[in-house]
C-alpha positions in Angstrom: 1.5 -7.1 -0.7 2.2 -3.9 -3.0 5.2 -2.1 -2.5 5.4 1.6 -1.3 7.8 3.8 -1.6 8.1 8.1 -0.9 8.1 10.1 -3.8 9.9 13.3 -4.2 7.6 14.6 -6.9 4.3 13.0 -5.5 2.4 16.5 -5.1 3.2 17.4 -8.8 1.6 14.0 -9.8 -1.5 14.2 -7.7 -2.0 17.4 -9.2 -1.5 16.2 -12.7 -4.1 13.6 -12.0 -7.5 13.1 -13.3 -8.7 12.9 -9.7 -7.3 15.5 -8.5 -8.7 17.7 -11.7 -12.3 16.2 -10.7 -12.2 16.9 -6.6 -10.9 20.8 -7.5 -13.8 21.1 -9.8 -16.0 20.0 -7.1 -14.6 22.3 -5.0 -15.1 25.1 -7.4 -18.7 24.2 -7.9 -19.4 23.8 -4.0 -18.1 27.2 -3.3 -19.7 29.1 -6.3 -23.1 27.3 -5.4 -22.7 28.7 -1.7 -22.6 32.0 -3.1 -24.7 32.0 -5.9 -27.6 33.6 -4.0 -25.8 36.2 -2.5 -23.8 37.1 -5.4 -26.8 37.5 -7.7 -28.2 40.5 -5.8 -24.9 41.9 -5.0 -23.9 45.4 -6.3 -20.7 45.9 -8.2 -18.5 46.7 -5.0 -19.8 43.6 -2.8 -19.4 41.2 -6.2 -16.1 41.9 -6.0 -15.5 41.4 -2.3 -17.9 38.3 -2.9 -15.4 37.0 -5.5 -12.3 37.5 -3.7 -13.8 35.5 -0.8 -14.6 32.5 -3.1 -11.2 32.8 -4.5 -9.6 32.3 -0.8 -11.8 29.8 0.0 -11.1 27.6 -2.9 -7.8 27.9 -2.8 -7.7 27.1 1.1 -10.0 24.0 0.4 -7.7 22.9 -3.1 -4.4 23.3 -0.6 -6.3 20.6 1.7 -6.0 18.0 -1.3 -2.4 18.3 -1.7 -0.5 19.8 0.9 2.4 21.0 0.4 4.7 19.7 2.7 3.0 16.2 2.8 5.2 13.0 1.7 3.2 11.0 -0.9 3.4 7.4 -1.7 3.6 5.0 -4.9 2.0 2.1 -4.3 3.1 -0.7 -6.4 5.3 -1.2 -9.1 
């Protein structure tokens, strides 16, 4: 049975992993796709507001991937 240990830098390790990068790119693509139609027909000011909303939404979703207050386990070795 693999050994499990809590690690202090688990969040940082997770954020450097390829899987995290892939998940972050997927979140970004999904948010951009949701706003693409509205963004295409928006004026300058509305486009700025939409981009801010997109950034906030992406940040909120990405924070769910690696919560800062969570405990992280290293399995194995």
